[in-house]
N, C-alpha and C positions, 0 to 999 in steps of 0.2 A: 614504509618505503625508505630504505637507507640510502644516504647520499655520501659519497666519499668526499670529505672536505678538502682533500688535496686538489681536487679538480678546480676548486675555486681560486687556486693560487697559481694556476698555470701561467698567468701573466707575469709572475716573478721571473720566470725563465725567458719570457718573450719581451719583457720591458726594454732590453737593449735593442731588440729588433724594431720595436715601436719607435724608439728614439731615432734610430737610423732612418726609419721611414720619414720622420719629421725633417731630418737633415736633407734627405733626398728631395723632399717637396720644396723646402726653402731654397735649396741649391738650384732646382729647376726654375724657380720663380725669379732668381736674380740674374740668370744668364739671358741676355737679350741679344738678338741678332743685330749686328751692326754692319750690314752689307752696304756697298756703295750704290748698288742698283736700287733706285727709289721705288720698290714694290713692297707690298705687305707680306709677301712670301719671304723676302730677305730680311725685312725689318717691320715688325708689326706696327710701329709708330707711323708708317706710311699708309696705314689702312684705318678704316673706321666703320661704324655701323651707321648706315644712312638713316637720318632722323626724320626727313620730310620729303614729300613728293615734289616733282618739278612744278614750278608755277610760271605763268606767262610774264609776270612782272619781274624786272631785275631785283635781286636781293641786295640791299645796301649792307655792307659789312665793314665794321671798324676793326681795328686790331684787338681791342678788348672783346668784342663780340666773337671774333675768330678764336681767341684763346679759350673763352668760356665754352664755345661749341666743342673745341678739341678736348677740354677736360671732361666733357659730358659724353662724347661719342668715340674718342680715339681708341682704336683696337688695342694698341700696346698697353694703354692705361687700364682698359677693361681686363686684360689678362693679368696684370699686376693686382688689381682689385680682387679678382677671383682667386688668385694665389693666396691673398691675405685671408679670404673667407675659408679656404681649405685649411690653412694653419689654425684658424680660430676653432674650426670644428675638431681638429686633432687635439687641441688644448682642452676643449670641453670633454672629449673622450678620456683624456688623461685625468681630468678632475673626478671622473666617476670612480676611479680606484680609491679615492679618499672617502667616498660616501658609502653608506650602507646600501646593499642590494636586497630588495624585497620582491618576492614573486609568489604567485598563488597558482596552485595546480589542483585539479579535480578530475575525477573520472568515474565512470560507472560501466559495468559490463557483466556479462554472463560467462562463467568460467566452468570448465570441466577439468578435473584433476585425476591423473592415474596414480593411485597410491603406491602401486608396485614400482612405478618409475621413480617415485619420490623416495623410495627406500622402505616403504611400509608393506612388504610382501607378507604372505601367510606365516612364514617362519618368524618374522619379526613381531607380528601381532600376537603370535602364540606365547611369546615371552611375557606378555602382559596378562595372561589368563588368570593368574593368582589374584589380580585386582578385581575380578568380577565375581559375583555370588555363584557359589558352586563350582568355581573354576572353569566355567564355560563362557566362551566368548560368543556373543550373539552374531548371527550371520551379517557380514559386512560386504558391501560391494567394493570391488577395487576401483571403480569409477565413481567419483563424487561430483555433485553439481551444486553451484551456489551463485547467488547474485551479490556482487560486491560494489558498494558505492563508497568513495572516500574523497576527502578534500584535505589539502595541506597548505600552510603558509610558511614560506622559507625566509630566512634572514641570514645574510653573511656580511662581514666587514673585515677589511684589513686594519689591524691595529698598529702595526709597524712593519715597514718594508723599505730598506735603503734604496733599492732600484726604483721603486715607485716615487719616492720623494725626489730623487735626482732627475728622474724622467719628467716629473712635473716642472722642475726648473728648466730643463732643456726645452720643453714644449713652450713655456712662457717666453724664453729667449728667442725661439724660432718665430713665435707670433710677432714679437717686437721687430725682428729682422724683416718679416713680411710687411709690416707697417712702413718701415723706412724704405723698403724696396718700392712700395706703392708711392711714397712721397717722392722718391727719386724719379719714378716714372712720370709723375706729374711735372717735375722739372723738365724732363725730356720732352714731354708734350708741349710745354710752353716754348722751349727752345725751337723745336721743329716747326711749330705753327708760326711763331714770330719770325723765324728765318724765312719761311715760305711766303709770309705776308710781305716782308721787306723786299724779297726777291720780286714779288709781283708789282710792288710799288716802283722798284727800279725799272722793271720791264715797261711799266706805264710811262715813266719818264723817258725811256729810250724811244718809245713810240711817238711821244710828243715831240721830242727833239728831231726824230726822223721826219715827221710831218712838217715841222717848221723849216727844216733844211730843204725838203722837197718843194715846198711852196716858194722858197727863195730861189731854188734852182729853176723852177718853172718861170718865175719872173725874169731871171737872167736869160733863159732860153728864148722867151718871147722878145726880149730886147735885142738879142743878137740876131734872131730871125728877121725882125723888122729892119735892123740896120743892114743886114745882108741884102734884103730885098731892095733897100734904098741904095745899095752899092757903096756904103760907107765903110763896111768891114768885109774881110775876106770870109770865104766859106769855111775855112779852118776854125775861125772863132765860133761859128754856129755849131760846127761838129763838136768842138770841145764842150760847149754848153749842153749839147744834147747828151753826150757821154756822161757828164756830171749829173744831169737830170735822171738818166736811167740808173746810174749808180745809186742815187738816193732812193729811187723806186725799189731797188733790190734791198737796200738797207731797211726800208720801211716794211717790206714783206717779211724779212727775216725777224725783225723786232716784233711784229704782230704775231707771227707764228710762235715765237718763244714765249711771249706773254700768254697766249692761249694755253700752251702746255703747262706753264708754271701755275696758272690759275686752276687747271684740272688737278694738279698735285695738291694745291692748297685745299681744294674742296674735298679731295679724298681723305685728307688728314683730319677734317673737322666734321665729317658726316653730312656733307651737302652732295646731292646727286651731281655727277660730272656734267650732266646736261643743263643744270640750272645756271642761268646767267647771273653774275654777281657784279656789283660795282663797289670798288674800294673807296671808303669815305675818308680815310686818313692820308695825309701827305707824308712824304719821307721825313721822319723826325731828324732833327739835328740840334745838338747842344754839346758844349764841352762837359766832360766828366770830371768831377772833383778828383784831384790827384790822390792816389793811394800808394803807400809804400808796400813792398812785398811782405814785410812783417805784418802789417795791418791786414792785408788780404788773406795771408796764411792763417792768422789767428781767427779771423772771421770764418774761414773755411772749416777749421777744426771744430768750431762750435756749431756750424750750421749744415755742413754737407751730409745729405742723407745716406750716400753710399758709404761714407766713413762710419756713421752711426750704425748702419746695417752690418758692416763687417765687425764692429765692436760687439754687437749682440750675437753675431755668429761665433765669435771667440768665446763668449759666455756660454753659448749653447754647447760647443765642443767640450768645454771644461766640465759642464754638467754631464755630458755623455761619458766622459772619462770617469767621473765620479760614480756613474751608474755601474760601470764594470767593477770598480773598486769596492763598491758597497755590496756586491753579490756575496762577499765573504761574511756579511752580517746576518744574524738570524732574522726570520720573519715571524710575526705573531698575528694570528687570525682567529676569528670566532665565527662559528656556524651553528644555526639552530633551526628547528622547524617544529610546528605543532600541527597535528592532524586529527581528524575523526574519520571513522569508517563504520559501516554497517553491513552485516552479512545476512542475506535472506530476510531482511526486514526485522531482525531480532534485536533492534536497538543499536545505539551508537556507542563507540568506545574511543576514547581519546588517547593519543600517544604524543610524546614530546621528546625531543633530542636537543642537547646543548653540548657543543664540542669546542674546546679551545685547542689550537694547534700551534706548536712552536717548531718551526722548521729550521734546523741548524745545519748548514753545509759542513761536511767533514773534510772532504778532499776532492777538489776539482781544479787544482792549482794550474795544471798545464793549460787548460782551456781559459781560465780566468786571466792568466798572464798573457795569453795570445790576444784576447780581446782588449786587455788593458794597454798592451804595447801598441796595438793598432790604433786605438783611440788617442793615445798620447802622441803618436806620429801625426795624426790629423790635427790635434790641438797645436802642436808645434808649427805645422804648416800654416794654419790660419793666423797664428801670431806673426809668422814671417810675412804673410800677405798684409797684415795690418801695418807692420813697420814699413813695408815697401810703399803702401798707399800713402802714408804720411810724407814720405819723400816725394812721391808722385804729385801730391797736392802742392807741395812747395815748388816743385819744378813747373807744374801747370800754371799756377797763379803768376809766377815770374814771367813765363813765356807769353801769357795772355796780356799782362801789363805792357810788355814790349810791343805786342801787336797793336794794342790800343794807342800807345804813343806814336808808333810809326804810322798807323792809319790816319790819326789826327793830322799829322804833318802832310800826308798825301792828300787829304781833303783840302788843306790850306793851299798847297801847291796847285792842285787841280782847279780850285776856284780862281786863283790868279791866272792860270793858263787860259781858262775860258775868257776871262776879262781881256787878256792880251789878244787872243785869237779873234774876239769880237771886234776889238778896235782895229786890228789889222785888216779884217774883212771889210769893215766900213770904209777905211782909207782906200783900200784897193778898189772898192766899188766906185768911189768918187773918181779915182784916176781913170778907170775904164770908161765911165760915163762922160768924163771930160775929154776922152780921146787921147789921153796921155799915154796909155798903156793898152796892150792887147789883153785878152781875157785869160791867158795862161796863168799869170800870178793870181788872178781872181779865183780860178778853179782850185789852185793850190791852197788859197786861204780858206775856201769853203771846206775842203777836205780836212784842213788843220782844225777848223772850228768843230767839225763833226767829231773828230777824234778827241778833242779836248772835252767836249760835252759828254761823250761816252765815258771817258776816263773819270770825269767828275761824278757821274751817276754810279759807276762801279766803285769808286773809292768811298763814296758816302755809304753805299751798301756794306762794304767791307768794314767800315768804321762802326756802323751800327751792329753788325754781326759780332765783331770783336767785343763790343760792350756787353752784348748778351752772353757771350762766352765767359767774360769776366764775372758777370753775375752768377752764371751757372757754376763756375769754378769756386766761387765764394759760398755757394749753397743758398743764395737768397733770390734766385731768379723769379720764382712764382710770386713772391711778395714784393719785389722791387724792380721788376722789368720796366715799369713806367719811369722810375727815377733814373735808371741807367740809360734809357733811350731819350730822356729829357722831354717826356710828354707831360 
C-alpha cells in the first residue's frame, strides 16, 4: 500500500492559516462588551452561573465572600477561562507537528480481479508463451479470485519546517495572551462585584438615614398636631410638619426600592439566585489612602497590568506569524516509512517496507509570499502602535484616577463637616421651636438640609471608595490589594 509522503506535509501550506485561527481566537477572547445597560447580554460580567438554590434563611455576605463567589461563578470570567482552554488546545495541536506520528492499519477481504481490465488480455499473455514448456500457455481465466489479509504500521515526522517552528511560537504567545486576558477578567470581576457591594452598602445607609429622618419627622408631626389641638400653634405649622413627614416617606420608599434593585444586580454578578435574601455584613469602609505620585502608579501599572501584558504577548504573536510567512521560503525536511505484512489465499505472509526522506524546496511563489508577508507586517505594525498607545493611555488613566481620589477625599471631608453643621443647626432650631421662639418653617428647612447633607456624605464616601478601586485596577493590583486600597 503506497502512501504519498507529500500528503503528510500539507500542514506546511496550512500552517499560516492555523496561526491566523489562533489570532482570531485570542482576538475574540479579548474583546469584552462594555455596554452601559447592566445586563449580561451587553456585558457578560453582569451575569453569572447560579450556584445554589434559594433558601429560607437570609444569606450573610461579606465583601470578601461576594468577590470569591464572583471569581467562581461570574459569566464574563468563565468566558475568559474557556477562551484560555481553547488556546491551550490549539497550542497542544501545534505541538503534534514536532512529534512523530504513528498509526496502524489492517484489513482483510475477498477480491475479484478482471485481468483484461488490468491490461493482461489474451494478446498480452500470448507474448509470454515462450516462457512456458512447449510454448503453450495453460488455460487462464480472465477473472481471478483471492483472499487478502494485510497489516501495516506507519511512521512520519517533520524533521525541519520553518512555518511549523514559527507557528509554535505564535501559538505559545497566543496562549500567554489568553492567560493575561483571563487575569484581566478576574480584575474586572473584582471591580464589578466590589463596586456593586459598595453601592448596596451606600443604599443601606440611605435607607437608614431615611428611616431616621422619617422617625424625626413623625415626632415633629405629633408635636405640631398636639400643639395645634391645644391651640398654641396655627394649622399651617401642622401642615408643614405633615408635608415634611410625607416627603420623608417618599424618600424612604425610593431608597428601599433602589436598594432592592442594586442587591439583585449584585446577586446576578456572583451566582446567587435573585430571589435569595441576603444580608450585607460589612459596613462602608473608610480610610485615607497612602499618597502616590503619577510616576509611581505608572511604573506599577507597567509591571502589573494584565491588559498591557496581554497586548505585549499579542505583539510577540504577530511577529511570529510574520516569521511564519517569511520562513515559507525555507526548505522542509520530512521522513516517512511503513512496514507491513500480507497473505494471499493463506499461502503464507510476506513483509514489505518503505522508508522515504523528502526535501521540499519552494522554487517560486514570490507573489503570494509577498502578499502574505506584507499583510502580516501591517498587522504587526498595528499591534505595535496599539501597544504604544496603551502605554500613553495607562499614564493618562493613572493620573486621572489619582486626581479623582484626591478630589473625592476632599468631598468626603466637606460632606462630613456639612453633616455635623446641619445636625447642629437642626438641634438648635428644634430647641427654638419647642421653646416657642420660632415657627416650624426654619425647622422643616433644617430637616431637609440635614437629609441632603447625609445623602451627599453617603454618595461621596461611595465615590471615594470606587475611585480607590479604580486606582488599584489602573495599577494592575486590584485582585491582590483591594483590601489595602479600601482600608479594610
